[in-house]
Every structure is written in C-alpha cells, then in structure tokens.
N, C-alpha and C positions, 0 to 999 in steps of 0.2 A: 559530362561523363562521357557519352557516345556509346556506339555500339561495340562490343567486343568483337576484335579482330581474330584473335587466336581461335583455332579450332579444336574440338575434342575429337579424338580418333574414333569414338563410338558415336554414330549418328543419333541415337537416342538422347544421349547426353548433350550433343551439340545443338539439337533442336531445343533442348531446355535452355541452353545459353540463350538462343535467339529470343525463345519466350519470355526469358527473364528480362532481356533487353527492352522488348517491347512494354513489359510492364513498367520497368524502371524509368525509360525515356518517354513513352506515350500514354502510360496509365492504362494499358490494356492488360488487367490483371485477373480476369475472370477464371482463371484455372485450367485453361487448356494445357494438357500434358502430351509429352512426345509419344508416350506409350498408346495413348489413344489415337493419335495421328498415324501411327506405323502398324496399326492392326491389319492383319491379311499380307498378301504377297504383292499387291499393286504399288507401283511407286507413288510417293506423295508429291502431288503436282504443287505449284505455286497457287494455283486458284483453289485447290482444296484446303491448303493452309490457310490462305487469307480468309476464305469463308468460315473456317473453323474458329479463327480469332475472333472474327467481327460477330459471328452469330453467337458466341459465348457472352458478349457484352450486353447488358440490359439497355444502357444508353451510350450513343456515340457522342464524342466531342466534336460534332461537325458533320458535315454531309459524308455518307458512307462511300460513295464514289472516290472521294478525295483519299481516304484511308485505304480502300482496296488498292489504289495505285502505289501508295507509300509502303504498305506492307508488302505487297507482292514484290515490288523493287527490292527490298531488303533480302526477301527469300532468294530472288533470282541472283542478286550479287553474291550469296553465299553458295548456294547449290545449283544454279542454272534453273531450268523451268520443271524440272522434277528431279526427284532422289529417292533412292531406295537403299536398304542395307546391303544389297548387293553391288550397287554402283558407287557407293558412297567411299571416299578416301581422302585422305589429306596428305 
C-alpha cells in the first residue's frame, strides 16, 4: 500500500494521516493522536513525534534505534525537522 502522499490542509488531520499510515504499514497502532502532539504553542519536532509513537508501544518489533530512524525519516520527509500550526501549509 505505502504511505499517503496527499496532504490535508489542516495539520492535525495530516498528522492523523501519518499516524494511520504508521499503524497500517508498520503496526504502530497504540493510539497516539495528533491533538495530543499539538498541545501548546511549541512546534512539534521529529524527535518528539518519534518518541511519542515509540513510547506508546508496549512491544517494538525489533531494536528501538532502527525504528527511531525510520519514523523520524517519514516525519522529516513530510514536514521537515519541525512543524507547527503556524508554519504548516501545503
């Protein structure tokens, strides 16, 4: 199937697309929500996103470091190293 390339004009909805892709493609389905990640006014960084996804999982299918690189890469490909509701546009 692959990751969704189309982007939603609302950042929270677009993050939910990415989270859904992580669930469907790599089985990271622990229920992280965009609304939780976007609390406050600070930008969401690739590290914070990756840590939230991996910390929510009870068991990782392999070494954490490998998944950190893969998930971070997907975030950076989509948003750069950080994103906020103020800076996001498609």
